[in-house]
TILO-141963 format. One record per residue (C-alpha): x, y, z; residue number from 1. Coordinates in nm, 2 decimals, always signed. Example, Ala and Ser with C-alpha at 12.3 -4.5 7.8 and 13.67 -1.06 7.14 Angstrom:
% TILO-141963
<r <+1.23; -0.45; +0.78>; 1>,
<r <+1.37; -0.11; +0.71>; 2>,
***
This chain:
% TILO-141963
<r <-6.90; -6.99; -7.07>; 1>,
<r <-6.80; -6.88; -7.42>; 2>,
<r <-7.14; -6.73; -7.50>; 3>,
<r <-7.11; -6.50; -7.19>; 4>,
<r <-6.77; -6.39; -7.30>; 5>,
<r <-6.91; -6.30; -7.64>; 6>,
<r <-7.20; -6.11; -7.49>; 7>,
<r <-6.96; -5.92; -7.25>; 8>,
<r <-6.74; -5.82; -7.54>; 9>,
<r <-7.03; -5.69; -7.75>; 10>,
<r <-7.16; -5.49; -7.45>; 11>,
<r <-6.82; -5.34; -7.38>; 12>,
<r <-6.84; -5.13; -7.70>; 13>,
<r <-6.96; -4.77; -7.71>; 14>,
<r <-7.33; -4.87; -7.78>; 15>,
<r <-7.64; -4.66; -7.75>; 16>,
<r <-7.90; -4.76; -7.49>; 17>,
<r <-8.12; -4.92; -7.75>; 18>,
<r <-7.83; -5.12; -7.89>; 19>,
<r <-7.74; -5.24; -7.54>; 20>,
<r <-8.10; -5.36; -7.49>; 21>,
<r <-8.10; -5.54; -7.82>; 22>,
<r <-7.77; -5.71; -7.77>; 23>,
<r <-7.87; -5.83; -7.42>; 24>,
<r <-8.20; -5.96; -7.53>; 25>,
<r <-8.06; -6.15; -7.83>; 26>,
<r <-7.77; -6.30; -7.64>; 27>,
<r <-7.99; -6.41; -7.35>; 28>,
<r <-8.25; -6.56; -7.59>; 29>,
<r <-7.99; -6.76; -7.78>; 30>,
<r <-7.81; -6.88; -7.47>; 31>,
<r <-8.11; -7.03; -7.29>; 32>,
<r <-8.34; -7.09; -7.59>; 33>,
<r <-8.60; -6.85; -7.46>; 34>,
<r <-8.92; -6.80; -7.66>; 35>,
<r <-8.94; -6.43; -7.61>; 36>,
<r <-8.75; -6.15; -7.44>; 37>,
<r <-8.81; -5.79; -7.33>; 38>,
<r <-8.59; -5.52; -7.19>; 39>,
<r <-8.77; -5.22; -7.02>; 40>,
<r <-8.59; -4.93; -6.86>; 41>,
<r <-8.69; -4.66; -6.62>; 42>,
<r <-8.84; -4.35; -6.79>; 43>,
<r <-8.62; -4.04; -6.76>; 44>,
<r <-8.89; -3.87; -6.55>; 45>,
<r <-8.91; -4.16; -6.31>; 46>,
<r <-9.27; -4.23; -6.40>; 47>,
<r <-9.23; -4.60; -6.46>; 48>,
<r <-9.09; -4.86; -6.71>; 49>,
<r <-9.06; -4.80; -7.08>; 50>,
<r <-9.00; -5.08; -7.33>; 51>,
<r <-8.68; -5.04; -7.52>; 52>,
<r <-8.64; -5.37; -7.71>; 53>,
<r <-8.83; -5.70; -7.74>; 54>,
<r <-8.83; -6.02; -7.93>; 55>,
<r <-9.16; -6.20; -8.01>; 56>,
<r <-9.34; -6.04; -7.71>; 57>,
<r <-9.72; -6.02; -7.73>; 58>,
<r <-9.90; -5.69; -7.77>; 59>,
<r <-10.06; -5.75; -7.43>; 60>,
<r <-9.73; -5.79; -7.26>; 61>,
<r <-9.60; -5.47; -7.42>; 62>,
<r <-9.90; -5.28; -7.30>; 63>,
<r <-9.87; -5.42; -6.95>; 64>,
<r <-9.51; -5.31; -6.92>; 65>,
<r <-9.58; -4.97; -7.08>; 66>,
<r <-9.86; -4.92; -6.82>; 67>,
<r <-9.63; -4.99; -6.52>; 68>,
<r <-9.59; -4.68; -6.31>; 69>,
<r <-9.38; -4.60; -6.01>; 70>,
<r <-9.51; -4.79; -5.71>; 71>,
<r <-9.71; -5.04; -5.91>; 72>,
<r <-9.78; -5.39; -5.78>; 73>,
<r <-9.73; -5.72; -5.95>; 74>,
<r <-9.43; -5.96; -6.02>; 75>,
<r <-9.26; -5.75; -6.29>; 76>,
<r <-9.29; -5.43; -6.09>; 77>,
<r <-9.15; -5.61; -5.78>; 78>,
<r <-8.85; -5.74; -5.98>; 79>,
<r <-8.77; -5.40; -6.11>; 80>,
<r <-8.78; -5.27; -5.75>; 81>,
<r <-8.55; -5.54; -5.60>; 82>,
<r <-8.20; -5.66; -5.66>; 83>,
<r <-8.29; -6.02; -5.68>; 84>,
<r <-8.37; -6.21; -6.00>; 85>,
<r <-8.68; -6.42; -6.03>; 86>,
<r <-8.70; -6.76; -6.19>; 87>,
<r <-9.04; -6.93; -6.23>; 88>,
<r <-9.08; -7.28; -6.36>; 89>,
<r <-9.44; -7.21; -6.44>; 90>,
<r <-9.61; -6.87; -6.44>; 91>,
<r <-9.95; -7.04; -6.44>; 92>,
<r <-9.87; -7.22; -6.11>; 93>,
<r <-9.71; -6.92; -5.95>; 94>,
<r <-10.01; -6.70; -6.03>; 95>,
<r <-10.28; -6.95; -5.95>; 96>,
<r <-10.35; -6.80; -5.61>; 97>,
<r <-10.25; -6.44; -5.70>; 98>,
<r <-10.49; -6.16; -5.82>; 99>,
<r <-10.43; -6.02; -6.16>; 100>,
<r <-10.26; -5.68; -6.13>; 101>,
<r <-10.07; -5.44; -6.36>; 102>,
<r <-9.73; -5.58; -6.40>; 103>,
<r <-9.83; -5.94; -6.32>; 104>,
<r <-9.66; -6.19; -6.55>; 105>,
<r <-9.97; -6.36; -6.69>; 106>,
<r <-9.96; -6.14; -6.99>; 107>,
<r <-9.63; -6.33; -7.08>; 108>,
<r <-9.80; -6.67; -7.10>; 109>,
<r <-9.82; -6.96; -6.86>; 110>,
<r <-9.48; -7.12; -6.92>; 111>,
<r <-9.15; -7.05; -6.75>; 112>,
<r <-9.03; -6.69; -6.69>; 113>,
<r <-8.70; -6.53; -6.58>; 114>,
<r <-8.71; -6.17; -6.47>; 115>,
<r <-8.38; -6.00; -6.40>; 116>,
<r <-8.34; -5.65; -6.24>; 117>,
<r <-8.10; -5.41; -6.41>; 118>,
<r <-7.92; -5.22; -6.13>; 119>,
<r <-7.59; -5.04; -6.11>; 120>,
<r <-7.44; -4.88; -5.80>; 121>,
<r <-7.77; -4.89; -5.63>; 122>,
<r <-7.94; -4.72; -5.92>; 123>,
<r <-8.25; -4.89; -6.06>; 124>,
<r <-8.22; -4.90; -6.44>; 125>,
<r <-8.49; -5.14; -6.54>; 126>,
<r <-8.57; -5.51; -6.60>; 127>,
<r <-8.50; -5.79; -6.85>; 128>,
<r <-8.77; -6.05; -6.90>; 129>,
<r <-8.74; -6.39; -7.07>; 130>,
<r <-9.03; -6.63; -7.13>; 131>,
<r <-9.10; -6.98; -7.26>; 132>,
<r <-9.42; -7.13; -7.39>; 133>,
<r <-9.38; -7.43; -7.17>; 134>,
<r <-9.27; -7.51; -6.81>; 135>,
<r <-8.90; -7.55; -6.76>; 136>,
<r <-8.65; -7.56; -6.48>; 137>,
<r <-8.34; -7.34; -6.45>; 138>,
<r <-8.01; -7.50; -6.40>; 139>,
<r <-7.73; -7.34; -6.21>; 140>,
<r <-7.56; -7.25; -6.53>; 141>,
<r <-7.88; -7.09; -6.66>; 142>,
<r <-7.91; -6.88; -6.35>; 143>,
<r <-7.55; -6.78; -6.34>; 144>,
<r <-7.54; -6.69; -6.71>; 145>,
<r <-7.85; -6.47; -6.69>; 146>,
<r <-7.76; -6.30; -6.37>; 147>,
<r <-7.40; -6.22; -6.49>; 148>,
<r <-7.54; -6.10; -6.83>; 149>,
<r <-7.78; -5.87; -6.65>; 150>,
<r <-7.48; -5.73; -6.46>; 151>,
<r <-7.29; -5.66; -6.79>; 152>,
<r <-7.60; -5.51; -6.94>; 153>,
<r <-7.64; -5.28; -6.63>; 154>,
<r <-7.28; -5.17; -6.65>; 155>,
<r <-7.31; -5.09; -7.02>; 156>,
<r <-7.63; -4.90; -6.96>; 157>,
<r <-7.47; -4.69; -6.68>; 158>,
<r <-7.18; -4.60; -6.91>; 159>,
<r <-7.41; -4.51; -7.19>; 160>,
<r <-7.62; -4.29; -6.96>; 161>,
<r <-7.29; -4.13; -6.84>; 162>,
<r <-7.19; -4.06; -7.20>; 163>,
<r <-7.53; -3.91; -7.28>; 164>,
<r <-7.53; -3.69; -6.96>; 165>,
<r <-7.18; -3.57; -7.04>; 166>,
<r <-7.28; -3.49; -7.40>; 167>,
<r <-7.59; -3.30; -7.28>; 168>,
<r <-7.39; -3.10; -7.03>; 169>,
<r <-7.23; -2.88; -7.30>; 170>,
<r <-7.43; -2.69; -7.56>; 171>,
<r <-7.46; -2.85; -7.90>; 172>,
<r <-7.35; -2.62; -8.19>; 173>,
<r <-7.52; -2.73; -8.52>; 174>,
<r <-7.44; -2.47; -8.78>; 175>,
<r <-7.60; -2.14; -8.67>; 176>,
<r <-7.82; -2.32; -8.41>; 177>,
<r <-7.71; -2.38; -8.05>; 178>,
<r <-7.90; -2.62; -7.82>; 179>,
<r <-7.84; -2.60; -7.45>; 180>,
<r <-8.00; -2.92; -7.32>; 181>,
<r <-7.91; -2.84; -6.96>; 182>,
<r <-8.07; -2.50; -6.97>; 183>,
<r <-8.35; -2.59; -7.21>; 184>,
<r <-8.25; -2.31; -7.45>; 185>,
<r <-8.22; -2.28; -7.82>; 186>,
<r <-8.04; -2.00; -8.00>; 187>,
<r <-8.04; -1.94; -8.38>; 188>,
<r <-7.78; -1.69; -8.50>; 189>,
<r <-7.75; -1.58; -8.14>; 190>,
<r <-8.12; -1.51; -8.10>; 191>,
<r <-8.32; -1.71; -7.84>; 192>,
<r <-8.60; -1.93; -7.98>; 193>,
<r <-8.89; -2.00; -7.73>; 194>,
<r <-9.00; -2.36; -7.76>; 195>,
<r <-9.26; -2.55; -7.56>; 196>,
<r <-9.13; -2.86; -7.37>; 197>,
<r <-9.26; -3.09; -7.64>; 198>,
<r <-9.10; -2.89; -7.92>; 199>,
<r <-8.77; -2.88; -7.73>; 200>,
<r <-8.76; -3.25; -7.66>; 201>,
<r <-8.85; -3.32; -8.02>; 202>,
<r <-8.56; -3.10; -8.14>; 203>,
<r <-8.32; -3.27; -7.90>; 204>,
<r <-8.42; -3.61; -8.03>; 205>,
<r <-8.35; -3.51; -8.39>; 206>,
<r <-8.03; -3.33; -8.29>; 207>,
<r <-7.88; -3.63; -8.11>; 208>,
<r <-7.81; -3.78; -8.45>; 209>,
<r <-7.83; -3.51; -8.73>; 210>,
<r <-7.93; -3.66; -9.06>; 211>,
<r <-8.09; -3.97; -8.91>; 212>,
<r <-8.45; -4.02; -9.01>; 213>,
<r <-8.69; -4.07; -8.72>; 214>,
<r <-9.03; -4.23; -8.78>; 215>,
<r <-9.35; -4.07; -8.66>; 216>,
<r <-9.40; -4.36; -8.42>; 217>,
<r <-9.05; -4.32; -8.28>; 218>,
<r <-9.10; -3.95; -8.23>; 219>,
<r <-9.43; -3.99; -8.05>; 220>,
<r <-9.30; -4.27; -7.83>; 221>,
<r <-9.01; -4.04; -7.73>; 222>,
<r <-9.25; -3.75; -7.65>; 223>,
<r <-9.52; -3.94; -7.47>; 224>,
<r <-9.31; -4.21; -7.30>; 225>,
<r <-9.55; -4.48; -7.42>; 226>,
<r <-9.56; -4.76; -7.68>; 227>,
<r <-9.92; -4.68; -7.78>; 228>,
<r <-9.92; -4.35; -7.96>; 229>,
<r <-10.26; -4.36; -8.14>; 230>,
<r <-10.29; -4.14; -8.45>; 231>,
<r <-9.94; -4.08; -8.58>; 232>,
<r <-10.06; -3.77; -8.76>; 233>,
<r <-10.02; -3.59; -8.42>; 234>,
<r <-9.65; -3.60; -8.50>; 235>,
<r <-9.70; -3.38; -8.81>; 236>,
<r <-9.86; -3.11; -8.59>; 237>,
<r <-9.56; -3.11; -8.35>; 238>,
<r <-9.32; -3.08; -8.65>; 239>,
<r <-9.53; -2.80; -8.81>; 240>,
<r <-9.52; -2.59; -8.49>; 241>,
<r <-9.15; -2.65; -8.45>; 242>,
<r <-9.08; -2.55; -8.81>; 243>,
<r <-9.26; -2.22; -8.76>; 244>,
<r <-9.01; -2.13; -8.49>; 245>,
<r <-8.68; -2.25; -8.64>; 246>,
<r <-8.72; -2.22; -9.01>; 247>,
<r <-8.68; -1.90; -9.21>; 248>,
<r <-8.96; -2.02; -9.44>; 249>,
<r <-9.16; -2.30; -9.28>; 250>,
<r <-9.32; -2.38; -9.62>; 251>,
<r <-8.97; -2.46; -9.76>; 252>,
<r <-8.79; -2.61; -9.46>; 253>,
<r <-8.41; -2.63; -9.47>; 254>,
<r <-8.36; -2.78; -9.12>; 255>,
<r <-8.65; -3.01; -9.05>; 256>,
<r <-8.69; -3.23; -9.35>; 257>,
<r <-8.98; -3.46; -9.43>; 258>,
<r <-8.86; -3.80; -9.56>; 259>,
<r <-9.16; -3.92; -9.75>; 260>,
<r <-9.29; -4.25; -9.63>; 261>,
<r <-9.03; -4.27; -9.35>; 262>,
<r <-9.04; -3.97; -9.11>; 263>,
<r <-8.83; -3.67; -9.03>; 264>,
<r <-8.47; -3.57; -9.00>; 265>,
<r <-8.27; -3.27; -8.89>; 266>,
<r <-8.04; -3.13; -9.16>; 267>,
<r <-7.74; -2.92; -9.06>; 268>,
<r <-7.58; -2.74; -9.36>; 269>,
<r <-7.22; -2.84; -9.39>; 270>,
<r <-7.25; -3.11; -9.13>; 271>,
<r <-7.51; -3.36; -9.27>; 272>,
<r <-7.56; -3.49; -9.62>; 273>,
<r <-7.88; -3.67; -9.73>; 274>,
<r <-8.09; -3.80; -9.44>; 275>,
<r <-8.03; -4.17; -9.36>; 276>,
<r <-8.24; -4.44; -9.18>; 277>,
***
């Protein structure tokens, strides 16, 4: 299968978690002509699934996946908990005698559905879901392609998590600021800065890629582990509090820059130039 080789080659690169989810969703959708796709991964705190990337997924389906907590019932939750992929010719028929529950697949429409667990070395990573607007069967090639692709995706995710954990193990030195992710400590010019958990997680997000602009929505999704963040102005309050603690003059910030109409970025003198998307 040439398309599988192409997908495997793309996933073998040093990609971020979000890039891996995007590649897997796109390659799966193209190979089996799926109408929509979604990749959701386990939240870092183990509280449930968190959407990472989707293609043409309804807002209801996004909300359902974001609401899945550890121990939830329903088809999608069961797939995430098992090592076996699920292929449904018709979601409507499969659920005709089943009660609606968080994580049930009726939010994905009544046509065909494929749900593939993402697992590596016994570690549950998440799930990839593909849907179609109409009923369809799955050939042996379809099942093999999707199952093997899920395996490549799982391996790529495990390697990405490993790179991230290794990076977090050592303190980051960003100019005169040092961030110790393992110890949840921040030093500026050798002096400790006391941050709340939310402020620390926000600073780490921006420090992962200095100079990159993060939107308000992206920041709040990272802090709250949900796709539905409500009033994005809450992000401004978090940034204002953080500025008071790490800026010499919060009214004229030199580190946490506001990119008008786009979001926020961390500037490190001598390391980053103008903020970028």
